[in-house]
N, C-alpha and C positions, 0 to 999 in steps of 0.2 A: 420386458421392455426391449423392443426391437431396434428402435432408433433413438439416438441421444441428440439433443439440440446442440448444434455446433457452438453456440455461445458459451457452453459450459467449458470449452477449451480455455478461453481467456480467464474464466473464473478460477479454474484449477491452477493455471499458470501464475496468477497473482497470489494465490494462497502459497504456492510453492516458493515464489520469490520472497514472500513475507517470512517464510521459514528459513530461507537462506540468510536474510538480514538478521533474524534472531540468532542464528549460529555465529554469524560474523560479529554481532554485538557481544556475545559471550566470549568469543575467541579473543577479542581485544580487551574486554572489560575485566575479566578475571585476572589476567596478567598485570593489568594496570593497578588493580586493587592490591595485588600482592606486592608490587613495587612500592606502593604507598603504605604498606603495613596494615592493610585492612583485611581482616579475616571474617569469613562467614560463620565460623564456629561461635555459637552462643549469641549471634547477632539477632536482634529483633527487627521486625519490619519498620520501614521508614517511608517517607514520601518519595515520590518519583525523582525529584531533583536533588536528592541528598548527596550525590556524587559531583554535582556542579561545583567547579572551583577546587575540587579535591583531586580528581584525575584529569588528564590532559583533555583539552577541548576536542581533539580529533577522536578520542575514545568515546566521548559523549555524543558526538555526531551520529554514530551508528545507532545509539539508543534513541536519540531524537527521531531519527528516520523510522525506526521500528515502531515507535509510538504513532507517527504520522500514518503508517500503513494500517493502523487500527482505527483510524478516524474516517476520512472521506471515502476510502475504498469500501466501507460498509454500505454506503449508498450505491456504489457500483454493483456490489454483490446482490443487493435487493432488486435493483432495476434489471440486471442481467437475468436473474432467476425469474422475475416477472415476465420478461420477454420470452424466456424459454418456455414457461407455462402457457403463454399465449401463442406459441408456435411462431414466434417472430425473431428467433435467434440466429437468423442467417442474413445474407445480403449486406446492406449498409450497416445494419446493427452489429453484425459480426465484425465488420471492418472498424467500426467505432469502438467496439469492445477491445479489439487488439490494439488500436491506437491508444486507448486509455491505459492498457497494461504497459505498452512501450513507453509512454510518457512517465508512468509511475516508476518503472525500472530505471529510466534515465535520471529521474529526480532523485532516486535513492543513491545512484552512483555518484551524482554530483554532491549531494549532501554528505555522504559518507566519506568523500575523499577531499575535495577542494572547498566545498560549502560556500560557493559564490552565490549570494542571495539573488542577484539579478537572474542568473541562469536558472536557479531553482524556481523563481517566480514565473519565468517564461514556460518552463516545463509544467508547472502547476496549472497555469492558465490553459495550456494545451489539453491536459488531462480533464480539466473542468469543462472545457468546451465539448469534448467527446462525451462526458457524462451528461451534459445538458442535452446533447443530441439524442442519446439513448433514452433519457427521461421524456423528452418531447415525443419521440416515437412511441413509447409505451403509453403515454397519456393519450395520444391520438387514437391508438387502438381501443383504449377504454371508452373514449368519447364516442367513437363510431358504434359501439355496442349499446349505447344508451337509447 
């Protein structure tokens, strides 16, 4: 492979950010569990929200955000990879992809620190608009090939 589609840069960046959030989640969650006397030794699985109301909200915010990074961004990965395969991973699509990643990182930082819903919503809408743009562009390429 001689050339890599530029749109793969934002894809890898968002994966890397998701891993940063995972590490941040564990870095605050394990000490919080220890403070509350919760041990992993001999513990069986439970549902996602089992620490709600047990550990501090600020600790759970990181976990909530990590879960969010496993939701809508999967659509981003799919459309970005589709654009890369269609050789449309540059120009405006590249800008939209980086905008999506920037909005998601900003959303993560807001949710994980101050968690102001209004700010999160504005950032979510920005990311969603970038995702819509990428999807429309990918769809237009497919329609032209029909």
